[in-house]
C-alpha positions in Angstrom: 0.0 0.0 0.0 2.9 2.4 0.7 4.3 1.9 -2.7 0.9 2.4 -4.3 0.4 5.7 -2.4 3.9 7.0 -3.3 3.4 6.1 -7.0 0.3 8.3 -7.2 2.7 11.2 -6.9 0.4 13.6 -4.9 2.1 13.1 -1.5 5.4 12.5 0.2 5.8 9.7 2.7 8.4 9.7 5.5 9.1 6.1 6.4 10.8 5.3 9.7 11.5 1.6 9.5 13.4 -0.9 11.6 13.4 -3.6 8.8 16.2 -2.7 6.4 15.0 -4.8 3.5 11.6 -3.3 3.6 13.0 0.3 3.7 15.5 -0.4 0.9 12.7 -1.8 -1.3 10.6 1.3 -0.9 13.1 4.2 -0.6 13.3 6.7 -3.4 15.7 8.6 -1.2 17.2 7.8 2.2 18.7 9.6 5.2 20.5 7.9 8.0 20.9 9.7 11.3 22.9 8.8 14.4 22.6 10.8 17.6 20.7 13.5 15.8 23.2 14.0 13.0 22.8 13.0 9.4 25.6 10.5 8.7 24.5 9.3 5.2 21.9 10.2 2.6 21.3 9.5 -1.1 19.2 7.8 -3.7 17.4 4.7 -2.5 18.6 2.5 -5.4 22.2 3.1 -4.2 21.7 1.9 -0.7 23.1 -1.5 -1.2 26.2 -0.4 -3.1 26.9 2.3 -0.5 26.8 -0.2 2.4 23.9 1.6 4.2 22.8 -1.7 5.9 26.1 -1.7 7.8 25.3 1.8 9.2 21.9 0.7 10.5 22.8 -2.8 11.7 22.7 -3.5 15.4 
């Protein structure tokens, strides 16, 4: 449903997600924060090649 709403193009969606795979699948753009500071951001399709999962893994 989130992808369907986003594809309509008449709204923005801010997704705060704990499951990386779900977030990577849906992200047009991403921002990663740590302790209130932006530590990475970019185009969703580049998340895997940029190693973003390593930044958010616990």
